[in-house]
Wavefront OBJ file of the C-alpha trace (Angstrom):
o trace
v 115.750 85.457 16.381
v 118.172 86.382 19.358
v 117.445 88.721 21.767
v 120.719 90.892 21.266
v 119.434 91.133 17.390
v 116.170 92.450 18.668
v 118.257 94.731 21.327
v 120.036 96.029 18.251
v 116.904 96.824 16.129
v 115.229 99.006 19.050
v 118.368 100.914 19.549
v 118.372 101.896 16.213
v 114.909 102.980 16.050
v 114.907 105.013 18.828
v 118.102 106.741 17.934
v 117.219 107.793 14.651
v 120.292 105.829 13.165
v 123.240 103.208 12.829
v 126.033 105.947 14.242
v 123.800 106.883 17.667
v 122.465 103.433 18.027
v 125.981 102.021 17.559
v 127.580 104.687 20.055
v 124.706 103.661 22.727
v 125.863 99.912 22.178
v 129.497 100.445 22.310
v 129.714 98.230 19.333
v 131.081 99.719 15.568
v 128.334 100.777 13.165
v 129.244 98.149 10.813
v 128.771 95.552 13.399
v 125.224 97.011 14.195
v 124.430 97.321 10.547
v 125.242 94.011 10.152
v 123.961 92.418 12.715
v 120.115 94.234 11.598
v 120.825 93.511 8.143
v 120.947 89.411 9.113
v 117.325 90.143 11.217
v 115.746 91.619 7.892
v 116.754 88.232 6.084
v 116.311 85.841 8.398
v 112.811 87.444 9.167
v 112.459 88.134 5.458
v 110.979 91.431 5.489
v 112.328 94.996 5.115
v 112.485 96.819 8.612
v 113.972 100.041 8.127
v 113.879 103.106 5.611
v 117.576 104.508 5.189
v 117.627 107.990 4.293
v 119.928 110.655 4.361
v 118.440 112.255 7.709
v 119.018 108.343 9.845
v 116.325 105.971 9.642
v 112.385 105.066 10.707
v 110.841 102.020 10.523
v 108.409 100.285 7.973
v 105.137 98.552 8.704
v 106.738 95.724 9.713
v 109.217 97.410 11.823
v 106.529 98.800 14.040
v 104.999 95.698 14.592
v 108.817 94.167 15.443
v 109.053 96.880 17.555
v 106.268 96.638 19.754
v 107.275 92.750 19.699
v 110.789 93.593 20.797
v 110.169 95.941 23.444
v 107.384 93.665 25.349
v 110.285 90.649 25.217
v 112.898 92.762 26.263
v 110.497 94.022 29.026
v 109.559 90.586 29.614
v 113.511 89.553 30.252
v 113.943 92.731 32.424
v 111.669 91.543 34.612
v 112.680 88.097 35.140
v 116.403 89.822 35.924
v 114.734 92.274 38.809
v 112.529 89.196 39.855
v 115.890 87.502 40.621
v 117.584 90.486 42.171
v 115.669 90.110 44.997
v 118.264 86.794 45.976
v 121.244 88.765 45.745
v 121.115 91.410 48.460
v 121.330 94.993 48.136
v 122.422 95.347 44.500
v 122.100 93.364 41.508
v 119.789 92.645 38.461
v 119.117 95.535 35.831
v 118.889 99.132 36.406
v 116.612 100.533 33.369
v 117.771 104.090 33.227
v 116.655 106.737 30.728
v 118.419 109.429 29.036
v 117.747 112.615 26.872
v 119.656 113.651 24.059
v 122.493 115.703 24.441
v 123.017 114.755 28.006
v 126.668 115.413 29.037
v 128.869 112.476 29.412
v 130.774 114.386 31.958
v 127.570 114.049 34.287
v 126.794 110.569 33.190
v 130.274 108.914 33.127
v 131.308 109.516 36.333
v 128.011 108.854 37.757
v 127.825 105.013 36.049
v 131.411 104.284 37.118
v 130.788 105.141 40.585
v 127.522 103.086 40.295
v 130.016 100.512 38.759
v 132.761 100.211 41.921
v 129.787 100.301 44.438
v 127.292 97.890 42.970
v 129.055 95.689 40.676
v 126.320 93.262 40.203
v 124.206 95.389 38.852
v 123.781 96.077 35.106
v 122.733 99.131 33.855
v 120.371 99.563 30.738
v 120.263 102.799 29.222
v 118.060 104.080 26.607
v 117.273 107.520 25.047
v 113.937 108.584 24.984
v 111.891 112.179 25.277
v 110.969 113.106 28.289
v 107.292 112.477 27.941
v 108.433 108.410 26.819
v 110.301 108.315 29.712
v 107.716 109.646 32.169
v 105.187 107.454 30.744
v 107.847 104.572 31.368
v 108.156 105.806 34.642
v 104.308 105.339 35.144
v 104.693 101.891 33.795
v 106.727 100.681 35.807
v 109.605 100.098 32.497
v 112.501 102.758 33.792
v 113.566 102.956 37.804
v 115.438 106.602 36.651
v 114.809 109.098 34.215
v 116.798 112.008 33.446
v 114.012 114.709 32.319
v 113.803 118.269 30.911
v 111.151 118.822 32.905
v 110.019 118.129 36.873
v 106.685 116.279 36.638
v 104.105 117.199 39.370
v 102.590 115.044 42.243
v 104.058 113.037 44.783
v 104.638 109.728 42.997
v 107.838 110.534 42.243
v 110.800 111.843 43.786
v 113.389 114.325 41.797
v 116.210 116.301 41.983
v 117.902 118.820 39.364
v 121.578 117.212 38.247
v 121.864 119.437 35.267
v 121.421 123.339 34.112
v 123.001 124.702 30.531
v 123.186 128.195 29.015
v 121.448 127.494 25.919
v 123.612 128.938 23.079
v 122.591 129.162 18.976
v 123.670 127.520 16.036
v 124.310 129.336 13.086
v 125.186 129.652 9.426
v 128.836 130.461 9.802
v 128.729 133.738 7.664
v 125.431 135.027 9.625
v 127.432 134.354 12.780
v 130.289 136.653 11.945
v 127.550 139.412 11.033
v 125.550 139.029 14.085
v 127.858 138.372 17.108
v 129.025 140.851 19.476
v 131.695 140.625 21.876
v 129.047 138.777 24.457
v 127.455 136.496 21.504
v 124.280 137.004 19.764
v 121.422 138.419 21.273
v 117.758 136.730 20.440
v 116.237 139.858 18.649
v 119.127 139.185 16.203
v 117.787 136.119 15.055
v 114.837 137.957 14.100
v 114.014 136.487 10.150
v 115.487 133.180 10.839
v 113.255 130.189 12.282
v 113.653 128.210 15.048
v 114.266 124.444 14.591
v 112.071 122.639 16.666
v 111.814 119.533 18.634
v 107.974 117.919 18.764
v 106.551 119.406 21.235
v 105.055 116.329 22.290
v 108.688 115.346 23.502
v 108.809 117.752 26.812
v 105.539 119.694 26.253
v 106.375 122.296 29.474
v 110.211 122.554 28.004
v 108.778 123.342 24.068
v 106.079 125.662 26.324
v 109.121 127.489 27.911
v 111.513 128.073 25.106
v 108.996 129.397 22.513
v 107.491 131.563 25.116
v 110.623 133.457 25.393
v 111.645 133.296 21.548
v 107.867 134.888 21.106
v 108.715 137.557 23.527
v 111.889 138.627 20.922
v 109.692 138.048 17.722
v 111.145 135.111 16.955
v 109.428 132.509 14.257
v 109.154 129.140 15.636
v 109.446 127.334 11.970
v 107.638 123.691 11.875
v 108.244 120.722 14.622
v 110.009 117.925 13.715
v 107.165 115.542 12.708
v 105.678 113.323 15.915
v 107.710 110.560 16.597
v 110.775 111.870 14.697
v 114.198 113.040 16.529
v 115.493 116.014 16.556
v 119.018 114.752 16.070
v 122.094 116.340 15.284
v 122.376 116.251 11.638
v 119.129 117.572 10.871
v 120.135 120.413 13.128
v 123.179 121.030 11.265
v 120.957 120.660 7.500
v 118.715 123.280 8.550
v 121.152 125.484 9.773
v 123.487 125.378 7.423
v 120.645 126.403 4.742
v 121.004 130.049 6.253
v 117.263 130.650 7.035
v 117.180 128.833 10.702
v 118.902 128.537 13.737
v 119.006 125.661 16.258
v 119.990 125.596 20.146
v 122.804 124.050 21.727
v 125.100 123.889 24.849
v 128.773 125.096 24.925
v 129.861 121.692 25.491
v 127.751 119.760 22.371
v 129.589 116.566 21.790
v 128.934 116.855 18.074
v 130.892 117.930 15.594
v 130.079 121.263 14.472
v 130.692 121.509 10.337
v 133.061 124.485 8.875
v 129.892 126.025 7.549
v 127.997 126.163 11.201
v 129.172 127.936 13.872
v 128.050 128.063 17.761
v 128.003 131.390 19.703
v 126.280 132.038 23.402
v 123.484 134.269 23.736
v 123.908 137.530 25.126
v 122.275 137.276 28.710
v 121.907 133.766 28.644
v 117.964 134.057 28.374
v 117.244 130.253 27.549
v 118.636 127.532 30.439
v 117.978 123.933 29.758
v 117.309 121.843 33.057
v 118.063 118.305 34.068
v 115.924 116.355 36.463
v 116.741 112.834 37.956
v 113.288 111.533 38.438
v 112.202 108.170 40.104
v 109.578 105.989 41.870
v 108.954 107.977 45.458
v 108.703 104.111 46.450
v 111.505 103.120 45.531
v 113.769 101.008 48.060
v 116.543 99.793 45.533
v 120.101 100.527 46.880
v 121.766 100.724 43.571
v 119.619 102.876 42.371
v 120.014 105.227 45.162
v 123.851 105.189 44.901
v 123.515 105.986 41.142
v 121.558 109.379 42.376
v 124.100 110.237 45.198
v 126.638 110.009 42.136
v 125.507 112.850 40.104
v 127.148 116.043 40.516
v 125.625 118.870 42.012
v 123.714 120.820 39.528
v 126.311 123.292 37.074
v 125.702 125.713 34.768
v 127.208 125.062 31.456
l 1 2 3 4 5 6 7 8 9 10 11 12 13 14 15 16 17 18 19 20 21 22 23 24 25 26 27 28 29 30 31 32 33 34 35 36 37 38 39 40 41 42 43 44 45 46 47 48 49 50 51 52 53 54 55 56 57 58 59 60 61 62 63 64 65 66 67 68 69 70 71 72 73 74 75 76 77 78 79 80 81 82 83 84 85 86 87 88 89 90 91 92 93 94 95 96 97 98 99 100 101 102 103 104 105 106 107 108 109 110 111 112 113 114 115 116 117 118 119 120 121 122 123 124 125 126 127 128 129 130 131 132 133 134 135 136 137 138 139 140 141 142 143 144 145 146 147 148 149 150 151 152 153 154 155 156 157 158 159 160 161 162 163 164 165 166 167 168 169 170 171 172 173 174 175 176 177 178 179 180 181 182 183 184 185 186 187 188 189 190 191 192 193 194 195 196 197 198 199 200 201 202 203 204 205 206 207 208 209 210 211 212 213 214 215 216 217 218 219 220 221 222 223 224 225 226 227 228 229 230 231 232 233 234 235 236 237 238 239 240 241 242 243 244 245 246 247 248 249 250 251 252 253 254 255 256 257 258 259 260 261 262 263 264 265 266 267 268 269 270 271 272 273 274 275 276 277 278 279 280 281 282 283 284 285 286 287 288 289 290 291 292 293 294 295 296 297 298 299
């Protein structure tokens, strides 16, 4: 059993599917599937349950996930210890990224970091805000990109992005509901919001639900705890014509023919993302990455 196999398995579980994990790891989906399949054969247990909406770990998979994360964290700890001997940069810089964070912001920042600190290796993980905050407290992340700003003085924070969220609805409904400037929130009455789990980001969830309730909208059922609200889940729920989902104008996922995106009139829903890092950090490569992020912009 190799570390690369464990890294691949963790990525698939955290991303909720092979396609997203393959994009994260910059490998092909067949190659990733083969790697995880080889790990299952090597261990002689089934690690994942595959379905049309993604994958979830079996009981054995949950156990391996904990062990794999511990091993990978121990490796990173060793690399960080060695980073002291390579000057102001080098080692592993661990960052957390939420779903739907725009690549137009992340890619240039990482490119600038690579040019300024070529000895630094970035390890990125897709995690919810709550998971990132827990990892920051545990010393398992060097930088988080969070949907809410943490209180207290333990962390520093900088607003790096603001997005005017629009709405995904069935194409026929979009044609009926859209006006010259888009769709009003009130017009979505009778549809249920396809909601992410509140535990992902409690402050952001509460902000959204407060606004939606003032417009008389049904909130629907939250995604089950531990299940990510991936694009395929959003689109499947919306295409049935009984629900709506929220998405930014530059949403990276392809939208099928039966679904349409529309702006919301007045832009009532603004999603913010903060870069958050330990206040006592003195890493020069971390400082370079933070400085590389563009000024907050509205999508």
